[in-house]
C-alpha positions in Angstrom: 139.3 0.2 -6.0 142.1 2.3 -7.3 141.3 1.4 -10.9 137.7 2.5 -10.3 138.9 5.8 -8.9 141.3 6.4 -11.8 138.6 5.7 -14.3 136.3 8.1 -12.4 139.0 10.7 -12.5 139.6 10.3 -16.2 135.9 10.4 -17.0 135.4 13.6 -15.0 138.4 15.5 -16.4 140.8 15.1 -13.5 144.0 13.6 -15.1 146.0 14.7 -12.1 145.6 16.5 -8.8 142.5 16.6 -6.6 139.6 14.5 -7.7 136.8 15.7 -5.4 136.7 19.4 -5.3 134.4 22.3 -4.2 132.6 24.4 -6.8 135.5 26.9 -6.8 138.0 24.1 -7.5 139.6 23.9 -4.1 140.1 20.6 -2.2 137.4 19.2 0.0 138.9 18.6 3.5 138.8 15.1 4.9 136.7 16.4 7.8 134.2 17.8 5.4 134.0 14.4 3.6 133.5 12.7 7.0 130.7 15.1 7.8 129.0 14.5 4.4 129.2 10.7 5.0 127.8 11.1 8.5 124.9 13.3 7.3 124.1 10.9 4.5 124.2 7.9 6.9 121.8 9.7 9.2 119.4 10.5 6.4 119.6 6.9 5.2 118.9 5.6 8.7 122.3 3.8 8.8 123.7 3.2 12.3 126.1 6.0 13.3 129.0 3.5 13.7 128.7 2.6 10.0 128.7 6.2 8.7 132.4 6.5 8.2 135.0 6.0 5.6 136.3 2.7 6.9 132.8 1.2 7.0 132.2 2.4 3.4 135.5 0.9 2.2 134.6 -2.4 3.8 131.1 -2.3 2.2 132.7 -1.6 -1.2 135.1 -4.6 -0.8 132.3 -6.9 0.3 130.1 -5.8 -2.5 132.8 -6.2 -5.2 133.7 -9.7 -3.8 130.0 -10.7 -4.0 129.7 -9.4 -7.6 132.8 -11.2 -8.6 131.6 -14.5 -7.0 128.2 -14.2 -8.7 129.9 -13.4 -12.0 132.1 -16.5 -11.8 129.1 -18.6 -11.0 127.1 -17.2 -13.9 130.0 -17.8 -16.3 130.3 -21.4 -15.1 126.5 -22.0 -15.5 126.5 -20.5 -19.0 129.4 -22.7 -20.0 127.6 -25.8 -18.6 124.4 -24.9 -20.5 126.4 -24.4 -23.7 128.0 -27.9 -23.3 124.6 -29.5 -22.7 123.1 -27.8 -25.7 126.0 -28.9 -27.9 125.7 -32.5 -26.6 122.0 -32.5 -27.3 122.5 -31.2 -30.8 125.0 -33.9 -31.7 122.9 -36.6 -30.0 125.2 -37.5 -27.2 122.5 -37.4 -24.6 
């Protein structure tokens, strides 16, 4: 997660200091971030207990784990298909 945040910061011109700021450049308070998340959760019809930073972090971790697992499976399947294709091309099957 920290690598993603660092990449975001670099891409958006924040080499150091605050990453998420108000239009005037001042920091967004944690309470304000929590309120934004709660409002967004309400609009998205997400249960209130899931509209918080901890729940979003857990969702992120779960999502990344699922993507990595699917990626590993796809790589393994592609490798097996390539082996099958090579075996067919040399007449081993």
